[in-house]
C-alpha atoms as one frame of an Amber mdcrd trajectory, in Angstrom:
protein
  -8.240  38.424  22.549 -12.208  37.593  23.410 -15.528  39.191  23.416 -16.236
  41.412  26.712 -17.861  38.735  29.321 -16.934  36.349  26.864 -20.889  34.979
  26.183 -21.371  31.245  27.124 -23.895  30.711  24.237 -24.016  31.812  20.667
 -27.107  33.987  20.907 -25.808  35.971  24.271 -22.556  36.139  21.752 -25.430
  37.516  19.079 -27.150  39.618  21.006 -23.596  41.532  22.173 -22.493  41.715
  18.669 -25.925  43.516  17.627 -24.649  46.745  19.733 -20.974  46.432  18.630
 -19.989  49.756  18.040 -15.676  48.581  17.420 -15.091  49.607  13.977 -16.340
  52.511  11.804 -18.037  49.868   9.881 -21.450  50.091  12.804 -21.877  53.259
  11.454 -22.987  52.683   7.579 -24.743  48.879   8.512 -28.974  48.176   8.206
 -27.648  45.301  10.864 -25.037  42.759  11.829 -25.157  39.658  10.256 -23.872
  37.184  13.009 -24.436  33.655  11.380 -27.226  31.081  10.818 -27.086  27.564
  11.270 -27.153  25.098  14.011 -25.195  25.919  16.837 -24.232  22.715  17.776
 -22.641  21.801  13.755 -19.820  19.591  12.771 -19.119  21.997   9.992 -18.449
  25.660  10.181 -18.540  27.601   6.700 -16.272  30.941   7.396 -17.085  34.109
   4.275 -15.731  37.088   4.186 -18.293  39.668   5.228 -22.083  40.445   4.048
 -23.148  42.273   1.018 -26.102  44.380   0.133 -28.580  41.803   0.491 -27.434
  40.452   3.313 -27.182  43.323   5.537 -30.564  44.222   4.609 -31.637  40.482
   5.266 -29.803  39.653   8.145 -28.469  36.453   6.939 -24.627  35.205   5.496
 -25.159  34.384   1.853 -28.675  35.107   0.428 -27.622  36.637  -3.069 -26.273
  34.869  -6.096 -23.163  33.618  -3.924 -25.331  31.794  -1.423 -27.315  30.084
  -3.916 -24.466  28.339  -5.388 -23.633  27.683  -1.718 -26.486  26.167  -0.971
 -26.135  24.336  -4.526 -22.659  22.502  -3.690 -23.808  21.528  -0.243 -26.816
  19.656  -1.315 -24.805  17.938  -4.105 -21.416  17.897  -2.527 -22.456  17.418
   1.422 -26.415  16.173   1.074 -26.893  18.905   3.351 -28.390  22.307   3.714
 -27.999  25.080   6.330 -29.884  23.869   8.672 -27.403  21.045   9.101 -24.295
  23.308   8.819 -23.682  26.803  10.659 -22.527  29.445   8.098 -20.480  33.044
   9.430 -18.439  35.581   8.423 -14.899  37.141   9.372 -16.377  40.392   9.974
 -19.837  40.840  10.644 -21.100  44.284   9.326 -21.022  45.414   5.456 -17.984
  47.009   4.141 -19.362  50.309   2.097 -20.086  49.400  -1.739 -18.771  45.952
  -0.637 -15.168  46.656  -0.767 -12.722  44.223   0.791 -12.741  44.618   4.502
  -9.592  46.577   5.832  -7.404  45.136   8.870  -8.994  47.272  11.415 -11.989
  45.970  11.189 -10.832  42.039  10.600  -9.242  42.735  14.024 -12.085  44.796
  15.373 -14.409  41.548  14.769 -11.970  38.847  15.192 -13.080  37.756  18.378
 -16.483  37.748  17.297 -15.362  35.111  15.343 -13.308  33.243  17.529 -16.073
  32.531  20.212 -17.900  31.645  17.455 -15.317  29.071  16.500 -15.249  27.967
  20.112 -18.462  27.516  20.875 -19.862  26.035  18.251 -16.266  23.762  18.051
 -17.033  22.115  14.525 -15.265  18.863  13.565 -14.568  20.776  10.055 -14.408
  24.222   9.328 -14.205  25.099   5.650 -13.095  28.618   4.584 -14.587  30.753
   1.950 -11.782  32.823   0.323  -8.416  34.723   0.819  -9.243  36.857   3.833
 -11.520  34.025   5.853  -8.451  31.530   5.005  -5.418  34.005   6.088  -7.455
  34.848   9.330  -8.127  31.473  10.480  -5.062  30.124   9.181  -2.900  33.118
  10.335  -0.739  33.068   6.992  -0.291  35.603   4.088  -0.702  33.142   1.356
  -3.542  33.218  -0.828  -6.458  30.420  -1.374  -4.270  29.677  -5.051  -1.727
  27.795  -2.797  -3.520  27.081   0.715  -6.603  24.928  -1.241  -6.587  21.549
  -1.830  -5.472  20.510   1.250  -6.619  20.104   4.936  -4.966  21.566   7.922
  -5.017  21.047  11.194  -7.449  23.793  13.367  -8.571  23.562  16.706  -8.778
  19.518  17.179 -10.109  19.985  14.260  -9.234  20.048  10.345  -9.573  23.646
   8.120 -10.483  22.860   4.242  -9.879  26.427   2.395 -11.737  26.856  -0.955
 -12.752  29.814  -3.377 -14.946  32.670  -2.256 -18.489  31.392  -4.159 -18.585
  34.995  -5.841 -15.117  34.220  -7.426 -16.356  30.577  -9.076 -19.254  32.528
 -10.315 -17.153  34.762 -11.776 -14.436  32.355 -12.865 -16.214  29.271 -14.702
 -15.609  25.613 -14.853 -12.240  24.767 -14.066 -12.190  26.615 -10.366 -15.919
  25.076  -9.644 -14.681  21.801 -10.398 -11.700  22.685  -7.755 -14.362  24.272
  -5.251 -16.188  21.166  -5.697 -13.086  19.042  -4.856 -12.961  20.987  -2.101
 -16.271  20.188  -1.042 -15.869  15.923  -1.431 -12.657  16.817   0.931 -14.633
  18.711   3.878 -17.127  15.680   3.632 -14.297  12.842   3.902 -13.590  14.747
   7.058 -16.518  14.407   8.043 -17.182  10.984   7.915 -13.656  10.925   9.710
 -15.003  12.693  12.633 -12.286  15.473  11.396  -9.330  13.698  11.150  -7.008
  13.433   8.423  -7.899  10.958   5.557  -5.932  10.147   2.801  -6.118  12.631
   0.087  -6.510  15.632   2.214  -2.697  16.555   2.000   0.283  16.688   4.115
  -0.108  18.515   7.425   1.120  22.155   7.035   2.936  24.468   9.367   0.192
  26.895   8.902  -2.052  27.193  12.307  -4.349  29.165  13.803  -3.440  31.471
  16.769
């Protein structure tokens, strides 16, 4: 399913999403948090949804989680936000920063699907359970899924932890997250093709 009219540019899709009322989250938002970065990026990060700070600023990952994401991008990938694209599964803040509900995810899915189509990245890095499960169409958890890459829309998808979880969990999780970023970097260097060490192909596929 695509958004009505299937916008042909990210800017047109952003403008359409800005007035979306497909789910109840629209009633409590300050603004739609659509995404940020290079619309022609080879690397796309997909998180869960905006929190309070993101809702106020209008950009994904601007709090402590965003600071960690920026640091890992810089240290492990040698890039910043201008060289990738960052989006979320849901574009409006769930009340109290709770987990997004199934109806909210499904209502917002057409926007994310079209973002992926328009950006057409070589590598997608999913941050946490919700993004990973949504794009891989699986019920498996992030601890099971991370550690390898999965074929995805002609490129590769690398699941990793959400930065907020890494901040709460400490050294071991942070080290595993860094390893996932290194995996993404190797795939980018290979043009999105599998490279040694990315793990065997998975049966999980995007819809």
